[in-house]
C-alpha positions as CSV (number, residue, x, y, z in Angstrom):
1,M,0.0,0.0,0.0
2,S,1.2,3.5,-0.9
3,F,2.7,5.5,1.9
4,I,0.5,8.5,1.0
5,I,-2.6,6.2,1.2
6,K,-1.6,4.9,4.6
7,L,-1.1,8.5,5.8
8,K,-4.5,9.4,4.4
9,L,-6.3,6.4,6.1
10,N,-4.7,7.1,9.4
11,A,-5.8,10.7,9.3
12,I,-9.3,9.6,8.4
13,K,-9.4,7.1,11.3
14,L,-8.1,9.8,13.7
15,M,-10.8,12.2,12.6
16,M,-13.5,9.6,12.9
17,N,-12.4,8.8,16.5
18,F,-12.9,12.5,17.4
19,G,-16.5,12.4,16.2
20,I,-16.1,14.4,13.0
21,S,-19.0,13.7,10.5
22,E,-18.4,11.5,7.4
23,D,-19.1,14.4,5.0
24,I,-16.4,16.6,6.5
25,V,-14.0,13.6,6.6
26,Y,-14.6,12.9,2.9
27,L,-14.0,16.5,2.0
28,I,-10.8,16.6,4.0
29,S,-9.6,13.3,2.4
30,I,-10.0,15.0,-1.0
31,C,-8.2,18.2,0.0
32,L,-5.3,16.4,1.7
33,P,-3.4,15.4,-1.5
34,I,-3.9,19.0,-2.8
35,I,-2.5,20.4,0.4
36,L,0.5,18.1,0.2
37,V,1.2,19.2,-3.3
38,L,1.0,22.9,-2.4
39,I,3.4,22.3,0.6
40,I,5.9,20.6,-1.7
41,V,5.5,23.5,-4.3
42,I,5.9,26.3,-1.7
43,V,9.0,24.7,0.0
44,G,10.5,23.8,-3.4
45,V,10.2,27.4,-4.6
46,L,11.6,28.9,-1.4
47,V,14.7,26.7,-1.4
48,S,15.3,27.1,-5.2
49,V,15.1,30.9,-5.1
50,W,17.4,31.0,-2.1
51,L,19.9,28.7,-3.8
52,E,19.7,30.8,-7.0
53,R,20.6,34.0,-5.2
54,K,23.3,32.5,-3.0
55,I,25.0,30.6,-5.9
56,A,24.7,33.8,-8.1
57,A,26.4,35.8,-5.4
58,G,29.1,33.2,-5.0
59,V,29.8,33.2,-8.8
60,Q,30.0,37.0,-8.8
61,Q,31.9,37.2,-5.5
62,R,29.1,38.9,-3.6
63,I,27.4,38.1,-0.3
64,G,23.8,37.8,-1.5
65,P,20.7,38.0,0.7
66,E,21.5,37.8,4.4
67,Y,19.2,40.1,6.4
68,A,15.8,38.5,5.8
69,G,16.0,35.5,8.1
70,S,19.0,33.4,8.8
71,L,21.3,33.6,5.8
72,G,18.5,35.3,3.8
73,I,16.3,32.3,3.7
74,M,13.1,34.5,4.1
75,Q,14.0,36.8,1.2
76,A,11.6,34.9,-1.2
77,I,8.7,35.3,1.3
78,V,9.4,39.0,1.6
79,D,9.5,39.4,-2.1
80,G,6.2,37.5,-2.4
81,I,4.5,39.8,0.1
82,K,5.8,42.8,-1.8
83,L,4.4,41.5,-5.1
84,L,1.0,40.9,-3.4
85,M,0.9,44.5,-2.2
86,K,1.7,46.0,-5.7
87,E,-1.0,47.3,-8.0
88,D,-2.3,44.8,-10.6
89,I,-2.2,46.8,-13.9
90,I,-4.1,45.6,-16.9
91,P,-3.4,47.2,-20.4
92,A,-6.3,49.4,-21.5
93,Q,-6.3,48.0,-25.0
94,G,-5.5,44.4,-24.0
95,D,-7.8,41.5,-23.6
96,R,-8.7,41.5,-19.9
97,W,-9.8,37.9,-19.6
98,L,-7.0,36.4,-21.6
99,F,-4.5,38.6,-19.8
100,S,-5.6,37.2,-16.5
101,L,-5.9,33.6,-17.8
102,G,-2.4,33.4,-19.2
103,P,-0.5,33.1,-15.8
104,V,-3.0,30.5,-14.6
105,I,-2.6,28.3,-17.7
106,V,1.2,28.5,-17.2
107,V,1.4,27.5,-13.5
108,I,-1.4,24.9,-13.2
109,P,0.1,22.2,-15.5
110,V,3.5,22.6,-13.7
111,I,1.8,22.0,-10.3
112,L,-0.1,19.0,-11.7
113,S,3.2,17.4,-12.8
114,Y,4.1,16.9,-9.1
115,L,1.2,14.3,-8.8
116,V,3.3,11.6,-10.6
117,V,6.7,12.3,-9.1
118,P,7.8,9.4,-6.8
119,F,9.7,10.9,-3.8
120,G,10.3,7.4,-2.4
121,K,9.1,3.9,-2.5
122,S,5.3,4.2,-2.4
123,I,5.6,7.9,-1.7
124,I,3.7,9.2,-4.7
125,L,0.4,11.1,-4.9
126,S,-0.9,9.4,-8.0
127,D,0.9,6.3,-9.2
128,I,-0.7,5.9,-12.6
129,R,0.6,3.5,-15.3
130,L,1.2,6.3,-17.8
131,G,2.9,8.7,-15.3
132,I,5.8,9.9,-17.5
133,F,3.5,10.2,-20.5
134,F,1.1,12.3,-18.3
135,W,4.0,14.7,-17.5
136,I,4.9,15.1,-21.2
137,V,1.3,15.8,-22.1
138,I,0.5,18.2,-19.3
139,S,3.8,20.2,-19.7
140,S,3.0,20.9,-23.3
141,I,0.1,23.1,-22.2
142,T,2.4,25.7,-20.6
143,P,3.6,27.4,-23.9
144,L,0.0,28.0,-24.8
145,G,-0.3,30.1,-21.6
146,L,2.8,32.1,-22.6
147,L,1.4,32.7,-26.1
148,I,-2.0,33.8,-24.7
149,A,-0.2,36.1,-22.3
150,G,1.8,37.7,-25.1
151,Y,-1.2,38.1,-27.4
152,A,-3.5,39.5,-24.6
153,S,-1.0,42.2,-23.7
154,N,-1.5,44.1,-27.0
155,N,2.2,44.8,-27.1
156,K,4.6,43.9,-29.9
157,Y,7.3,42.9,-27.5
158,S,5.0,40.7,-25.5
159,L,3.6,39.0,-28.7
160,L,7.1,38.4,-30.0
161,G,8.1,36.9,-26.6
162,G,5.0,34.6,-26.7
163,L,5.8,33.5,-30.3
164,R,9.4,32.8,-29.3
165,A,8.2,30.7,-26.3
166,A,5.9,28.6,-28.6
167,A,8.7,28.1,-31.1
168,Q,11.2,27.2,-28.5
169,S,8.9,24.8,-26.8
170,I,8.0,22.9,-30.0
171,S,11.7,22.7,-30.9
172,Y,12.8,21.1,-27.6
173,E,9.7,19.1,-26.6
174,I,10.4,16.6,-29.5
175,P,13.9,15.6,-28.4
176,L,12.7,15.6,-24.8
177,A,9.9,13.2,-25.6
178,L,12.2,11.0,-27.6
179,C,14.6,10.7,-24.6
180,V,11.7,9.8,-22.4
181,L,10.5,7.2,-24.9
182,S,14.0,5.6,-25.0
183,I,13.9,5.2,-21.2
184,S,10.4,3.8,-21.3
185,L,11.5,1.3,-24.0
186,L,14.6,0.4,-21.9
187,C,12.5,-0.2,-18.7
188,N,9.4,-1.6,-20.4
189,T,7.1,0.8,-18.5
190,L,5.7,4.3,-18.5
191,S,5.2,4.3,-14.7
192,T,7.6,6.6,-12.9
193,S,7.8,4.4,-9.8
194,E,8.5,1.3,-11.9
195,I,11.2,3.1,-13.8
196,V,13.0,3.8,-10.5
197,Q,12.5,0.2,-9.4
198,E,14.2,-1.0,-12.6
199,Q,17.3,1.0,-11.5
200,S,17.6,-0.5,-8.0
201,K,19.2,-3.9,-8.7
202,Y,22.9,-3.1,-8.6
203,G,23.1,0.3,-6.9
204,I,24.7,3.1,-8.9
205,L,25.8,0.7,-11.6
206,S,22.2,0.1,-12.6
207,W,21.3,3.8,-13.1
208,N,20.1,4.6,-16.6
209,I,22.7,7.3,-17.1
210,W,25.3,4.7,-17.8
211,R,23.1,3.0,-20.4
212,Q,21.8,6.3,-21.9
213,P,24.6,8.9,-21.6
214,V,23.6,10.7,-24.8
215,G,19.9,10.6,-23.7
216,F,20.8,12.2,-20.4
217,I,22.8,15.1,-22.0
218,T,20.0,15.7,-24.5
219,F,17.3,15.5,-21.8
220,F,19.2,18.0,-19.6
221,I,19.8,20.5,-22.3
222,A,16.2,20.2,-23.6
223,S,14.8,20.6,-20.1
224,L,16.8,23.8,-19.6
225,A,15.3,25.1,-22.8
226,E,11.8,24.1,-21.7
227,C,12.3,26.0,-18.4
228,E,13.6,29.0,-20.4
229,R,16.7,29.2,-18.4
230,L,19.9,30.9,-19.6
231,P,21.3,30.5,-22.1
232,F,17.9,29.7,-23.5
233,D,15.8,32.5,-22.1
234,L,15.1,34.1,-25.5
235,P,11.3,34.6,-24.8
236,E,12.2,37.2,-22.2
237,A,15.5,38.6,-23.5
238,E,15.6,42.0,-22.0
239,E,18.1,43.6,-24.4
240,E,15.9,42.6,-27.4
241,I,12.2,42.5,-26.3
242,V,12.1,44.3,-22.9
243,A,10.8,41.4,-20.9
244,G,9.0,39.3,-23.6
245,Y,5.5,38.0,-22.6
246,Q,6.0,39.5,-19.1
247,T,6.4,43.1,-20.2
248,E,2.9,44.3,-19.3
249,Y,2.5,42.2,-16.1
250,S,2.9,43.5,-12.6
251,G,2.0,42.4,-9.0
252,I,1.0,38.9,-8.3
253,K,0.5,38.0,-12.0
254,F,4.2,38.7,-12.6
255,G,4.9,36.6,-9.4
256,I,3.0,33.7,-10.8
257,F,5.2,33.6,-13.9
258,Y,8.2,33.8,-11.6
259,I,7.0,30.9,-9.4
260,A,6.2,28.8,-12.5
261,S,9.7,29.1,-13.8
262,Y,11.2,27.8,-10.6
263,L,8.5,25.1,-10.3
264,N,9.3,24.0,-13.8
265,L,13.0,23.8,-13.0
266,L,12.4,21.7,-9.9
267,V,10.0,19.3,-11.6
268,S,12.3,18.9,-14.6
269,S,15.2,18.0,-12.2
270,L,13.0,15.6,-10.3
271,F,12.1,13.8,-13.5
272,A,15.8,13.7,-14.6
273,V,16.6,12.0,-11.3
274,V,13.7,9.5,-11.8
275,L,14.7,8.7,-15.3
276,Y,18.5,8.6,-15.2
277,L,19.9,8.8,-11.6
278,G,18.0,6.0,-9.9
279,G,15.4,8.1,-8.1
280,W,15.3,7.5,-4.4
281,N,17.7,4.5,-4.6
282,F,20.9,4.6,-2.6
283,S,24.2,4.3,-4.5
284,I,25.1,1.0,-2.7
285,P,22.8,-1.9,-3.3
286,M,20.6,-2.6,-0.2
287,T,21.2,-6.3,-0.6
288,L,24.9,-5.8,0.0
289,I,24.1,-3.8,3.1
290,S,21.9,-6.6,4.4
291,I,24.6,-9.2,3.9
292,I,27.1,-7.1,5.7
293,S,24.6,-6.6,8.6
294,M,24.0,-10.3,8.8
295,Y,27.7,-11.1,9.3
296,K,28.3,-8.2,11.6
297,W,25.4,-8.1,14.1
298,S,23.4,-10.6,16.1
299,N,19.9,-11.6,15.2
300,L,18.4,-9.4,18.0
301,L,20.3,-6.3,16.7
302,L,19.3,-7.2,13.2
303,V,15.6,-7.3,14.0
304,S,15.8,-4.0,15.9
305,S,17.7,-2.4,13.1
306,T,15.2,-3.7,10.5
307,L,12.3,-2.1,12.5
308,I,14.2,1.2,12.8
309,L,15.0,1.0,9.1
310,E,11.3,0.6,8.2
311,L,10.5,3.7,10.2
312,I,13.1,6.0,8.7
313,T,13.0,4.6,5.2
314,P,10.6,7.2,3.9
315,I,12.8,10.0,5.3
316,I,15.9,8.4,3.7
317,H,14.2,8.0,0.3
318,I,13.0,11.6,0.3
319,S,16.4,12.9,1.4
320,I,18.3,11.0,-1.3
321,M,15.8,12.1,-4.0
322,L,16.1,15.8,-3.0
323,A,19.9,15.6,-2.7
324,K,20.2,14.4,-6.3
325,T,17.5,16.9,-7.5
326,Y,19.2,19.9,-6.0
327,L,22.6,18.8,-7.4
328,L,21.0,19.1,-10.9
329,I,19.5,22.4,-9.9
330,F,22.9,23.6,-8.8
331,L,24.3,22.8,-12.2
332,S,21.4,24.6,-13.9
333,I,21.9,27.7,-11.8
334,L,25.7,27.6,-12.4
335,A,25.0,27.4,-16.1
336,R,22.7,30.5,-15.9
337,W,25.4,32.6,-14.3
338,T,28.3,31.3,-16.4
339,L,27.1,30.9,-20.0
340,P,26.1,33.9,-22.3
341,R,22.7,34.0,-24.0
342,I,22.6,32.5,-27.5
343,R,20.7,34.0,-30.5
344,I,17.3,32.8,-31.6
345,D,18.7,31.2,-34.8
346,Q,21.4,29.4,-32.7
347,L,18.7,28.2,-30.3
348,L,16.5,26.7,-33.1
349,N,19.5,25.2,-34.9
350,L,20.6,23.5,-31.7
351,G,17.1,22.0,-31.2
352,W,16.4,20.9,-34.8
353,K,19.9,20.1,-36.2
354,F,21.7,18.6,-33.2
355,L,19.4,17.6,-30.3
356,L,16.7,16.0,-32.5
357,P,19.1,13.8,-34.5
358,M,20.9,12.8,-31.3
359,A,17.6,11.9,-29.6
360,M,16.3,10.0,-32.7
361,G,19.6,8.1,-33.1
362,N,19.6,7.3,-29.4
363,L,16.0,5.9,-29.6
364,L,16.8,3.8,-32.7
365,L,20.0,2.4,-31.1
366,T,18.0,1.6,-27.9
367,A,15.3,-0.2,-30.0
368,S,18.0,-2.1,-31.9
369,F,19.7,-3.4,-28.8
370,K,16.3,-4.3,-27.3
371,L,15.3,-6.3,-30.3
372,T,18.8,-8.0,-30.5
373,L,19.0,-9.0,-26.9
374,F,15.4,-9.9,-26.3
């Protein structure tokens, strides 16, 4: 049984024991997964923003935020409160409804992507059989929101930024999907949790990054382009189109775009860990640890250590998963503050002339080995 389902059932039993009505318990049971997703989203954004500012400061030999909370950890919350208090300006000649709908269409698919991310063994909100396919489909809606935001602003810079976002997304979603298809073909499943289980046999040696090194490099570059991170932030290049699709936005609507970019970076890193870096699995095979324990400890100590291991296993899995994820986020942030922005023609050439042939060749090679060996 899923760890999330066990947690949900225990919470329902506890509420029933306190005499809470069944209707209220049913409503709370529906809202509980939503609350968990929102908590993950909020904490992930806060940590990512703090890391971005501290790493940027380190690269540029600055101190970075340090006054808002310990080491500046509360700076993102302060900025969020400031954006909430700012005036929400809507262009007089723009489309009011589409202008307000754009940020919503951008952020909701990114939040829904967290439903199929396995943070540990049985620690997943929705373990569907087509989990990785669900992420590919739902993430393709985000560029539509950017295009709507650019069109509704009635501004040539905003429209150009929205068109760039759509072109960039189409160019890099295809190699990204081909890399995911190669992993699904290799593991014989589209379920995110089963893909991680396939990489758990021999510790670090069974990770897909060793069997798909070209796929990992292609996936990582394509995910950076999908997140519109430097050097691929052409839809909002300030020296060319002011701020792209964000030009006319202010207040909380601008903050939603800001949040969505960091959420997209976090979820892309999570899926990179799931697909290529073994997910929540430890680097050393657990079977080897068990054999060493059998020789080293008595039966009594082994039983007690097994019970303790069962209690702390979810914490270990989540910690390993997040450690790998934030390692990739660190590399993404470092790339942003190290590499220069490329031109739009270079961006499209990289996607269509290099990444797409690499991803296609990787898929054909994977299929050939699969047919030859099996």
